VOKE-557068 format. One record per residue (C-alpha): residue in three letters; x negated, y negated, z negated. Coordinates in steps of 0.25 Angstrom, whole numbers, plus 5000, padded with zeros to 4 digits. Each point is the difference from the previous one (the first is absolute). Layout:
kevo | X | Y | Z
ALA | X | Y | Z
...
END
This chain:
kevo | X | Y | Z
UNK | 4676 | 4749 | 4417
UNK | 5003 | 4990 | 4988
UNK | 5007 | 4988 | 5006
UNK | 5000 | 4993 | 4987
UNK | 4985 | 4998 | 5001
UNK | 4999 | 4986 | 5007
UNK | 4987 | 5004 | 5008
UNK | 5008 | 5012 | 5006
UNK | 5012 | 4992 | 5003
UNK | 4992 | 4989 | 5007
UNK | 4993 | 5011 | 5008
UNK | 5013 | 5007 | 5004
UNK | 5006 | 4987 | 5005
UNK | 4987 | 4997 | 5008
UNK | 5001 | 5014 | 5006
UNK | 5014 | 4998 | 5003
UNK | 4997 | 4987 | 5007
UNK | 4989 | 5007 | 5009
UNK | 5010 | 5011 | 5003
UNK | 5010 | 4990 | 5005
UNK | 4991 | 4992 | 5008
UNK | 4994 | 5013 | 5007
UNK | 5014 | 5005 | 5003
UNK | 5008 | 4988 | 5003
UNK | 4990 | 4989 | 5002
UNK | 5003 | 4986 | 4995
UNK | 5015 | 4997 | 4999
UNK | 5004 | 4988 | 5009
UNK | 5012 | 4992 | 4999
UNK | 5012 | 5007 | 5006
UNK | 5002 | 4987 | 5009
UNK | 4988 | 5004 | 5008
UNK | 4997 | 5011 | 5010
UNK | 4986 | 5002 | 5002
UNK | 4996 | 5010 | 5011
UNK | 4995 | 5014 | 4995
UNK | 4985 | 5004 | 5000
UNK | 4990 | 5010 | 4993
UNK | 5003 | 5003 | 4986
UNK | 4990 | 4992 | 4991
UNK | 4992 | 5004 | 4988
UNK | 5000 | 4992 | 4987
UNK | 4991 | 4988 | 5000
UNK | 4993 | 5004 | 5013
UNK | 5012 | 5000 | 5008
UNK | 4996 | 5006 | 5014
UNK | 4986 | 4996 | 5000
UNK | 4996 | 5015 | 4999
UNK | 5005 | 5003 | 5014
UNK | 4993 | 4988 | 5007
UNK | 4987 | 5002 | 5007
UNK | 4992 | 4989 | 4993
UNK | 4991 | 4999 | 5012
UNK | 5011 | 4998 | 5010
UNK | 5013 | 4997 | 4992
UNK | 5007 | 4994 | 5012
UNK | 4999 | 5014 | 5007
UNK | 5007 | 5007 | 4988
UNK | 5011 | 4989 | 5001
UNK | 5002 | 5003 | 5014
UNK | 5000 | 5015 | 4999
UNK | 5011 | 4998 | 4988
UNK | 5009 | 4994 | 5010
UNK | 5001 | 5013 | 5008
UNK | 5007 | 5006 | 4987
UNK | 5007 | 4988 | 4994
UNK | 5004 | 4992 | 5013
UNK | 4996 | 4986 | 5005
UNK | 5004 | 4993 | 4987
UNK | 4996 | 5007 | 4986
UNK | 4996 | 4996 | 4986
UNK | 4986 | 5003 | 4994
UNK | 4995 | 4997 | 4986
UNK | 4986 | 4995 | 4999
UNK | 4997 | 5001 | 4985
UNK | 5012 | 4993 | 4994
UNK | 5003 | 4992 | 5012
UNK | 5011 | 5004 | 5010
UNK | 4998 | 4997 | 5014
UNK | 5009 | 5002 | 5012
UNK | 4992 | 5004 | 5013
UNK | 5004 | 4997 | 5014
UNK | 4995 | 5009 | 5011
UNK | 5001 | 4999 | 5015
UNK | 5001 | 4989 | 5010
UNK | 5016 | 4999 | 5000
UNK | 5001 | 5000 | 4984
UNK | 4988 | 4990 | 4998
UNK | 5006 | 4991 | 5011
UNK | 5014 | 5001 | 4994
UNK | 4994 | 4995 | 4987
UNK | 4990 | 4989 | 5004
UNK | 5008 | 4994 | 5012
UNK | 5014 | 5003 | 4998
UNK | 5000 | 4998 | 4985
UNK | 4989 | 4990 | 5000
UNK | 5005 | 4992 | 4989
UNK | 5003 | 5011 | 4991
UNK | 4987 | 5007 | 5001
UNK | 4991 | 4987 | 5000
UNK | 4996 | 5001 | 4986
UNK | 4987 | 5004 | 4993
UNK | 4999 | 5010 | 4988
UNK | 4992 | 4997 | 4988
UNK | 4987 | 5007 | 5002
UNK | 4991 | 4998 | 4988
UNK | 4986 | 5000 | 5007
UNK | 5006 | 4990 | 5011
UNK | 5006 | 4992 | 4989
UNK | 4987 | 4998 | 4993
UNK | 4993 | 4997 | 5012
UNK | 5010 | 4990 | 5006
UNK | 5008 | 4995 | 4988
UNK | 5012 | 4999 | 5010
UNK | 4993 | 4989 | 5008
UNK | 4997 | 5000 | 5015
UNK | 5009 | 5007 | 5010
UNK | 4997 | 5015 | 5001
UNK | 5005 | 5004 | 4986
UNK | 5008 | 4987 | 4997
UNK | 5014 | 5001 | 4996
UNK | 5013 | 4992 | 5003
UNK | 5000 | 4985 | 5004
UNK | 4985 | 4999 | 4997
UNK | 4997 | 5011 | 5011
UNK | 5010 | 4993 | 5010
UNK | 4994 | 4986 | 4998
UNK | 4986 | 5006 | 5002
UNK | 5003 | 5009 | 5012
UNK | 5007 | 4988 | 5007
UNK | 4989 | 4991 | 4997
UNK | 4989 | 5010 | 5005
UNK | 5007 | 5003 | 5013
UNK | 5003 | 4986 | 5004
UNK | 4986 | 4995 | 4996
UNK | 4993 | 5012 | 5007
UNK | 5008 | 4996 | 5012
UNK | 4997 | 4986 | 4999
UNK | 4985 | 5004 | 5000
UNK | 5002 | 5008 | 5012
UNK | 5003 | 5014 | 4996
UNK | 5004 | 5007 | 5013
UNK | 4995 | 4989 | 5009
UNK | 4988 | 4997 | 5008
UNK | 4994 | 4991 | 4989
UNK | 4998 | 5011 | 4990
UNK | 4996 | 5010 | 5012
UNK | 4987 | 4991 | 5002
UNK | 4997 | 5002 | 4985
UNK | 5002 | 5015 | 5001
UNK | 4991 | 5000 | 5012
UNK | 4989 | 4992 | 4993
UNK | 5001 | 5010 | 4988
UNK | 4999 | 5012 | 5009
UNK | 4986 | 4995 | 5003
UNK | 4996 | 5004 | 4986
UNK | 5005 | 5015 | 5001
UNK | 4993 | 5012 | 4994
UNK | 4994 | 4992 | 4989
UNK | 5010 | 5003 | 4989
UNK | 5010 | 5011 | 4996
UNK | 5010 | 4999 | 4989
UNK | 5003 | 5014 | 4994
UNK | 5010 | 5001 | 4989
UNK | 5000 | 5011 | 4991
UNK | 5009 | 5001 | 4987
UNK | 5000 | 5011 | 4990
UNK | 5011 | 4999 | 4989
UNK | 4992 | 5000 | 4987
UNK | 4997 | 4989 | 4990
UNK | 4986 | 4998 | 5004
UNK | 5004 | 4997 | 5014
UNK | 5012 | 4992 | 4995
UNK | 4991 | 4990 | 4992
UNK | 4990 | 4999 | 5012
UNK | 5012 | 4997 | 5009
UNK | 5005 | 4989 | 4991
UNK | 4986 | 4994 | 4997
UNK | 4998 | 4999 | 5015
UNK | 5014 | 4994 | 5002
UNK | 4996 | 4990 | 4990
UNK | 4987 | 4997 | 5007
UNK | 5007 | 4998 | 5013
UNK | 5011 | 4991 | 4993
UNK | 4989 | 4991 | 4994
UNK | 4993 | 4998 | 5014
UNK | 5014 | 4997 | 5006
UNK | 5003 | 4990 | 4988
UNK | 4986 | 4993 | 5002
UNK | 5003 | 4999 | 5015
UNK | 5013 | 4993 | 4999
UNK | 4995 | 4991 | 4989
UNK | 4989 | 4995 | 5009
UNK | 5010 | 4999 | 5012
UNK | 5010 | 4992 | 4991
UNK | 4989 | 4989 | 4998
UNK | 4999 | 4998 | 5015
UNK | 5015 | 5002 | 5003
UNK | 5006 | 4992 | 5012
UNK | 5015 | 5002 | 5001
UNK | 4999 | 4995 | 5015
UNK | 4988 | 5009 | 5003
UNK | 5003 | 5014 | 4995
UNK | 4989 | 5009 | 5003
UNK | 5006 | 5014 | 4996
UNK | 5010 | 5007 | 4992
UNK | 4994 | 4995 | 4986
UNK | 5001 | 4986 | 5004
UNK | 5015 | 5002 | 5005
UNK | 5003 | 5006 | 4986
UNK | 4993 | 4989 | 4993
UNK | 5009 | 4990 | 5007
UNK | 5012 | 5008 | 4996
UNK | 4995 | 5000 | 4986
UNK | 4999 | 4985 | 5000
UNK | 5014 | 4998 | 5006
UNK | 5007 | 5011 | 4991
UNK | 5007 | 4993 | 4988
UNK | 5002 | 5007 | 4990
UNK | 4990 | 5011 | 5004
UNK | 5007 | 5013 | 5001
UNK | 4993 | 5008 | 5011
UNK | 4987 | 4993 | 5005
UNK | 4992 | 5002 | 4988
UNK | 4985 | 5003 | 4999
UNK | 5004 | 5014 | 4996
UNK | 5008 | 5002 | 5012
UNK | 4989 | 4995 | 5009
UNK | 4990 | 5009 | 4994
UNK | 5009 | 5012 | 5002
UNK | 5004 | 4996 | 5014
UNK | 4986 | 4998 | 5005
UNK | 4996 | 5013 | 4993
UNK | 5011 | 5008 | 5007
UNK | 4997 | 4994 | 5014
UNK | 4985 | 5002 | 4998
UNK | 5002 | 5015 | 4995
UNK | 5011 | 5004 | 5009
UNK | 4995 | 4993 | 5012
UNK | 4985 | 5005 | 4999
UNK | 5001 | 5014 | 4994
UNK | 5011 | 5006 | 5009
UNK | 4994 | 4994 | 5013
UNK | 4986 | 5005 | 4997
UNK | 5006 | 5014 | 4995
UNK | 5008 | 5001 | 5013
UNK | 4987 | 4997 | 5008
UNK | 4992 | 5010 | 4992
UNK | 5011 | 5011 | 5004
UNK | 4999 | 4996 | 5014
UNK | 4985 | 5002 | 5001
UNK | 5000 | 5013 | 4993
UNK | 5011 | 5005 | 5009
UNK | 4993 | 4996 | 5013
UNK | 4988 | 5007 | 4995
UNK | 5008 | 5012 | 4998
UNK | 5007 | 4999 | 5014
UNK | 4989 | 4994 | 5009
UNK | 5008 | 5003 | 5012
UNK | 5011 | 4990 | 4995
UNK | 4988 | 4990 | 4997
UNK | 4995 | 5001 | 5014
UNK | 5015 | 4997 | 5006
UNK | 5001 | 4988 | 4991
UNK | 4986 | 4995 | 5005
UNK | 5004 | 5002 | 5014
UNK | 5012 | 4992 | 4999
UNK | 4992 | 4989 | 4993
UNK | 4990 | 5000 | 5012
UNK | 5012 | 4999 | 5010
UNK | 5008 | 4989 | 4993
UNK | 4990 | 4992 | 4992
UNK | 4986 | 5003 | 5005
UNK | 4990 | 4992 | 4992
UNK | 5009 | 4989 | 4997
UNK | 5005 | 4997 | 4986
UNK | 5013 | 5009 | 4997
UNK | 5012 | 4991 | 4998
UNK | 5014 | 5004 | 4996
UNK | 5005 | 4997 | 5014
UNK | 4992 | 5012 | 5004
UNK | 5009 | 5010 | 4992
UNK | 5011 | 5001 | 5009
UNK | 4991 | 5004 | 5011
UNK | 4994 | 5011 | 4991
UNK | 5011 | 5010 | 4997
UNK | 4990 | 5011 | 4996
UNK | 4992 | 4992 | 4991
UNK | 5013 | 4994 | 4994
UNK | 5005 | 5014 | 4998
UNK | 4987 | 5005 | 4993
UNK | 5001 | 4988 | 4990
UNK | 5014 | 5003 | 4997
UNK | 4997 | 5015 | 4998
UNK | 4988 | 4996 | 4991
UNK | 5010 | 4993 | 4991
UNK | 5010 | 5011 | 5000
UNK | 4990 | 5011 | 4998
UNK | 4992 | 4992 | 4990
UNK | 5012 | 4998 | 4992
UNK | 4993 | 4991 | 4990
UNK | 5012 | 4996 | 4991
UNK | 5007 | 5014 | 5000
UNK | 5009 | 4997 | 4988
UNK | 5003 | 4986 | 5004
UNK | 4999 | 4990 | 4989
UNK | 5011 | 5003 | 4990
UNK | 5014 | 4994 | 5001
UNK | 5011 | 4998 | 4991
UNK | 5015 | 4997 | 5001
UNK | 5004 | 4986 | 4997
UNK | 5015 | 5004 | 4997
UNK | 5008 | 5013 | 4999
UNK | 5001 | 5005 | 5014
UNK | 5008 | 5012 | 5007
UNK | 4990 | 5007 | 5009
UNK | 5002 | 5013 | 5007
UNK | 5010 | 5005 | 4991
UNK | 4993 | 4996 | 4987
UNK | 5002 | 4988 | 4991
UNK | 4986 | 4995 | 4996
UNK | 5000 | 4990 | 4988
UNK | 4993 | 4986 | 5000
UNK | 4985 | 5002 | 4998
UNK | 4999 | 5014 | 5005
UNK | 4985 | 5003 | 5004
UNK | 5000 | 5004 | 5015
UNK | 4989 | 5006 | 5008
UNK | 5003 | 4998 | 5015
UNK | 4990 | 5010 | 5005
UNK | 4993 | 4995 | 5012
UNK | 4992 | 5013 | 5002
UNK | 5014 | 5007 | 5003
UNK | 5003 | 4989 | 5010
UNK | 4986 | 5000 | 5007
UNK | 5000 | 5015 | 5000
UNK | 5015 | 5002 | 5004
UNK | 5000 | 5011 | 5010
UNK | 5013 | 4995 | 5006
UNK | 4992 | 4988 | 5005
UNK | 4986 | 5005 | 5001
UNK | 4999 | 5014 | 5008
UNK | 4986 | 5003 | 4994
UNK | 5001 | 4992 | 4987
UNK | 4989 | 5008 | 4993
UNK | 4990 | 4997 | 5012
UNK | 4993 | 4988 | 5005
UNK | 5007 | 4998 | 5013
UNK | 5001 | 4986 | 5007
UNK | 5010 | 5006 | 5010
UNK | 5010 | 4997 | 4989
UNK | 5000 | 4986 | 5005
UNK | 4999 | 5003 | 5015
UNK | 5011 | 5004 | 5010
UNK | 4998 | 5010 | 5011
UNK | 4994 | 4989 | 5009
UNK | 4990 | 4995 | 4990
UNK | 5008 | 4987 | 4996
UNK | 5000 | 4996 | 4985
UNK | 5013 | 5003 | 4993
UNK | 5005 | 4995 | 4986
UNK | 5004 | 5010 | 4990
UNK | 5011 | 4995 | 4990
UNK | 4994 | 5010 | 4989
UNK | 4986 | 4992 | 5001
UNK | 5001 | 4994 | 4987
UNK | 4986 | 4998 | 4994
UNK | 5003 | 4986 | 4995
UNK | 5013 | 5005 | 4993
UNK | 5013 | 4993 | 5004
UNK | 5011 | 4991 | 4995
UNK | 4998 | 4988 | 4991
UNK | 4988 | 5005 | 4993
UNK | 4992 | 5004 | 5013
UNK | 4986 | 4995 | 5002
UNK | 5000 | 4985 | 5001
UNK | 4987 | 5000 | 5008
UNK | 5005 | 5011 | 5010
UNK | 4998 | 4991 | 5013
UNK | 4986 | 4996 | 4995
UNK | 4996 | 5014 | 4997
UNK | 5004 | 5005 | 5014
UNK | 4992 | 4989 | 5006
UNK | 4988 | 5003 | 4991
UNK | 5000 | 5015 | 5003
UNK | 5001 | 4998 | 5015
UNK | 4989 | 4990 | 5001
UNK | 4990 | 5007 | 4990
UNK | 5003 | 5014 | 5006
UNK | 4998 | 4996 | 5014
UNK | 4987 | 4992 | 4997
UNK | 4994 | 5012 | 4992
UNK | 5003 | 5010 | 5012
UNK | 4995 | 4990 | 5010
UNK | 4987 | 4999 | 4994
UNK | 4997 | 5013 | 4993
UNK | 5002 | 5015 | 5002
UNK | 5003 | 5007 | 4986
UNK | 4995 | 5013 | 4997
UNK | 4997 | 5009 | 4988
UNK | 4986 | 5003 | 4996
UNK | 4994 | 5013 | 5006
UNK | 5006 | 5012 | 4992
UNK | 5010 | 4991 | 4992
UNK | 5014 | 5005 | 4998
UNK | 5012 | 4990 | 5001
UNK | 5010 | 5002 | 4989
UNK | 5013 | 4993 | 5002
UNK | 5004 | 5003 | 4985
UNK | 5004 | 4986 | 4994
UNK | 4994 | 4995 | 4987
UNK | 5010 | 4998 | 4988
UNK | 5002 | 4985 | 4997
UNK | 5010 | 4989 | 5001
UNK | 4999 | 5002 | 5015
UNK | 4996 | 5013 | 5008
UNK | 4986 | 4997 | 5005
UNK | 4991 | 5009 | 5007
UNK | 4989 | 5007 | 4992
UNK | 4986 | 4994 | 5001
UNK | 4993 | 5004 | 5012
UNK | 4988 | 4997 | 5009
UNK | 5002 | 4993 | 5013
UNK | 4991 | 4999 | 5012
UNK | 5003 | 4987 | 5008
UNK | 4993 | 5001 | 5013
UNK | 4999 | 4986 | 5008
UNK | 5007 | 5001 | 5014
UNK | 4992 | 4995 | 5011
END
């Protein structure tokens, strides 16, 4: 080999770099101590070992070899994966501040530009989340006023479904961004029209409340048009898609297990009869409550959680993680934790019932995540799920078409939704 030849020399250097990356991985500062994990390949990292249809299952399986805290490389991006209830709770609850950041995810950054609440950062996220929670409470979240609105909305069930399928390719990326911009344009038009009719003394909804804050904020730091657009997009998308996906899982599972459907309907008849379901009925309906909880657990619609990031250097379980570390608090490992759910791989409502049939809470029930980045609309979602679910089962029996098989394999997307399937909704007398 002639090392005096420039081309040969360059190729030799590149080869050495690839060998070094393969055997030693990317060198980190000696100050930090990230957990071990599977050996990455150059460029692709550990992507070759992931089941791309169910990557969360691979991440869960890897914890059996590398422990509840390990490092994985997704391309050139290093991420620390947290598995199991105790570990995830330790991070998101006991170290809530340190794990409350969001990493820079290119597609999400293009979609949100850092505005809104879900993928926002630093003070902007804190201000938007505080405003969202206080405003939703002012407009009745978790109270009787909003319950009446949900009951009214339940009158219109079975008309719409909101499937979400996302394939990671450039064509779909452009489609997603185009659709996001179309939605943003609709939201901007909506609040522009509302601004013309704004009455600070008669605020009709969250947009009005934001516009009032916008007028009061001098100089304008957080209550900008961009944040309003992002915030409404976040609330609209997260609030609708997740609830509708959970309901779709519920109908599929009850078709798969008709004996469970019959028990739910029997309890509805006993407690509610033909009256409108209300949240006050839930405490009298332990079996129905358990079934809804098990649908959320088994459905596992956000298996990898939304990504987190460390906001500062943090000592965690024997490792020193640097500020900005990409963290994956793997919710599937919590919801399927066999130390807390005896039949974790099965649909088993008894996970949430004691021996006398009373409802029991499970600390590892964490579909809304936990800590400072937990779902802001959790109480609203719980109310919606109970009312919509009981209203549907009160009025219909759901069956598969004759000869149809019911596949519980989820689709690949931003959330885990059921695959498309046909439903027979038979009116109940």
